[in-house]
N, C-alpha and C positions, 0 to 999 in steps of 0.2 A: 503494498499500500505505499500513497505519499500523498503529498499536497499539492492537489490540482493548482489550487487559488496560488499560491504562492510561487507553483511553478512555472504558472503562466506569468501573474506579477513580475517576475525577478526578471524572468527575459527580456522585460521593455528595455533594460537594463545593459542588455550583452551590449560592449561596446565591437565596432566594425573597422577600428583602425588596423590595417595589413602590417603594421608596426608590433603590436599588443596580443599576440597568439594565447596569451596566457589569459587576460580577460576577456577571449569570445565565447566564453560560455558561462553556464550557472553554474556556481560551489553549490555543494551538499556536503554538508558533515555534519558527524554528532557532535551536542552538544557534553564534553566532560562532564558537566558543573552536573547540572536539572536532566540529562539526559534527553531524549529527542533530538530534532536537527533541524539545524540552520541552513536555509535558502538564501542565496546572498547572489550579488551582479553589480557588477560597476562598469562604467566606461570612461572611469579613471576624472571624469567631470560632477558624477552623482554618483548616490550609493544607497541599493537596498537592500535590507536584513529582513527575514519574516521566519520566527520562532517558530516549529511544531514540534508541541510536547512529546510526540507521537516519533517516534523513528522512523524511517525511510529503511524495510524489510531487504538491505542487500548484503553479498556477504562481507562487504569492507565500508558500509555505510559513508565515504568519501570519492566525491566523484565531480567532474567537472564537463557539464554537458550541455554538446553543442546542438544545434534540433537541425534538422533538414525538414523546411519545410512554419511554417505561419500558424501560431494557435488561432481556432477558431475561438469566437462570444461562449458557445457553448460547452468547452472545453470545462470551463472553470466554475459553470455553473452549480457543480457540488466538489464538497470540498475535496473527498478523498477519493483516491483513482486506484487503477491497479494498475501492473507492468509486467511483462518480462523481459526477460532478459539473456542474449546471445553473447558471450563473449563480452567487447568493449559494443558494443550494441544494446538497445532498450527501446518499445516500445509502451511510451505512456498512453493509458485510456482512463478516460473521466468522461462520463454523460454520451455516451456512445463517438467519441472522436479521438482520433489516435493521435499521435505527432510521435514518429521516429528520432533519436537523440545517439548521440558518439560520445562516451568518456573517453574524453581529451587529457587521462591522468597522468601522463608524460609533459605535460606544462604546471608548474610551479606556480600556485597563484598568490598574492603578494597578501601579506598579513592584515584583513583586515580589519581585524580587533586593536590592532596600533591605531590605527588611525580613527576610529571609533572612540577610543578611550585616551588621543593624544585631541579630542576638539573640547576646548576651551567656551564653557558658554558664561556669556555675559554681555551687558548692554550692546545696542548698540555704538557700533563706532564710526563717525564723518568718516573716516575713508576708507568706509563699506560703502561702493557703489549700488550696489544690489545682487541680484538672481537673473539666471535665465529666464525667461516665463516659459521654454517649451521644457523645460528640466519640473517647474511645477505643474507642467499641464500630464505629466507622467505619471505623477506622484495623484493627480487627481482620477485618471486613467488605474493607479493603483486601489485606492477607495473602492471605485468605481465594482473591480474584479474581487478582491477580498470581504466587499459588504454585503453589495447587491445595489447601494444607492449612486443615485446621481446626481447630477447636478449641488453638493453638498462642499463646502468651505475647507480652507484648509488653512492652518494658524504655525507659519513656521517659526521659530525662536531664531531670530536673529544674534548671530556674534559677534565677538571683538574681533575683527580678524580673520575669521573663520568657518567653516561650515555653516549654512542653517541646517537646523534641526528640524525634521518633520515624524509627529507620531501619528498613527490610526488606530482607531480604535472603532472597535463598535459595543454599545449600551455599555459605555465606559470601562472596555475590559481591552489593553494594548492588543495588537494585533501584529504590528510592525514597523517599522521606521526606517528613518532614511534621511541624508546628506545632502546639501549642494554644494555646491564652494562658488564662494561668490566670486563677484567681476571685480576687478580695482581697476580706477581709473583717475585720471585728475581733469583739471576742471576746464572743461574746453574741451576736453579731447576724445574719441571714441575710449570703449571698453578694451583695456588690456589684455595682456595675457592672464589667465587664473592664478590665484594664490600660489607659491611658488611650497609653503610648506605642505600645505594639500596638497598637490599634484604628483611631488617628487613619489609620491610612496608609491604610485602605478608608472612610474616611469621605466620602459625596461635600462639595464644599466648599460648595455651598446648605446643605445638611443644616447644617452645622457653624455658618455666618452664621444660622441663621434662630433 
């Protein structure tokens, strides 16, 4: 069994950057402290993390899943789905819809927990220009996927020079969260590159040295 809502939601944040092969999939891993599983994805600009108290029932529990095809809306109408596994290939099925995934276990996923723990949540700084609205729209889609509710607002917690934190809950029960890296710029200039302190966690060492 697996969490079809989190798998679908996480797929929205997979990177398509040809230099970031280790970010091309959804990371599924066991939670050693609480049991269950984490579903995580990031493109280096924003990050999604959903905790499922029930473990994904595979041999190792650790996977980097790349998908062949796109998720249909009906896939995540039900929370739990089933899968079949043949070597490195998975077929995930939920609500009568299936999607094929390959486990790219050879690519090392970044330490996403270090990014989350390193976020300093404080009052907004004037140096923060704002956040990309396209990323906010992704989290609006996440809310729709995991709660089934449309046209609901988001309340990001702005940070002092760090990422915005977004928590999504249903009936006051936390379901998942995410981070969005801020865009910084100086007065009168267009937005520059994202904050390096956040971005560098996901930048491959080879590309940094280039």
